[in-house]
C-alpha positions in Angstrom: 82.8 146.8 102.3 82.4 143.5 104.4 84.6 142.7 107.1 86.1 139.7 105.2 86.8 142.2 102.4 88.9 144.3 104.4 90.5 141.5 105.8 91.7 140.0 102.6 92.4 143.2 101.1 95.7 143.3 102.6 96.9 140.2 101.6 98.5 139.0 98.5 96.7 137.0 95.7 98.7 133.7 96.8 97.7 134.3 100.7 94.2 135.0 99.7 93.9 131.9 97.2 95.5 129.7 99.9 93.0 131.1 102.6 89.7 130.6 100.4 90.8 126.9 99.9 91.3 126.2 103.5 88.0 127.6 104.2 86.0 125.9 101.6 87.8 122.2 102.3 85.0 120.3 103.7 85.2 118.6 107.7 86.1 115.4 107.9 84.0 113.3 109.9 85.5 112.5 113.3 84.7 109.2 113.4 86.1 108.2 110.2 89.4 109.9 111.0 89.3 108.4 113.9 89.0 105.3 112.3 91.2 105.8 109.7 94.1 106.5 112.7 93.4 103.6 114.9 93.5 101.6 111.7 97.4 103.2 111.0 98.1 103.0 114.5 97.4 98.8 114.4 99.5 98.8 111.1 102.3 100.9 112.8 102.1 98.3 115.6 102.1 95.0 113.5 105.3 96.2 111.5 106.9 97.2 114.3 106.5 93.3 115.9 107.2 91.7 112.7 110.2 93.8 112.6 111.6 92.8 116.0 110.7 89.1 115.5 112.7 89.7 112.2 115.7 91.4 114.1 116.0 88.5 117.0 116.1 85.8 113.9 119.5 87.6 112.5 120.7 88.6 115.7 120.0 84.9 116.7 121.9 83.2 113.6 125.1 81.8 113.5 128.1 83.3 112.3 129.5 81.3 108.9 132.2 79.8 108.7 133.4 81.9 105.9 133.2 84.9 107.7 134.7 83.4 110.8 138.1 82.9 108.8 138.2 86.5 106.9 137.7 88.2 110.4 140.7 85.4 111.9 142.7 86.3 108.7 142.2 90.2 109.4 143.3 89.6 113.2 146.9 88.0 112.1 147.6 90.6 110.0 146.6 93.4 111.8 149.1 91.9 114.6 151.7 91.1 111.8 151.7 95.5 111.3 152.0 96.0 114.9 
């Protein structure tokens, strides 16, 4: 028996199946993988920039008068209970 078969003999069928699938997977071209990784990083950067812009816009918005009225009434009720 070959050394490879002896190595697989002690493994469960599930482990042997997974091992065979891994061995048969094609090796990706490193340049394609690197380009895909660079593209993913650029997308993430663009998303991060846009999220920061949106956050800054929300933070700098004025608080609506109706909401300020609600907060004032809540403060008044809280001081009445104390």
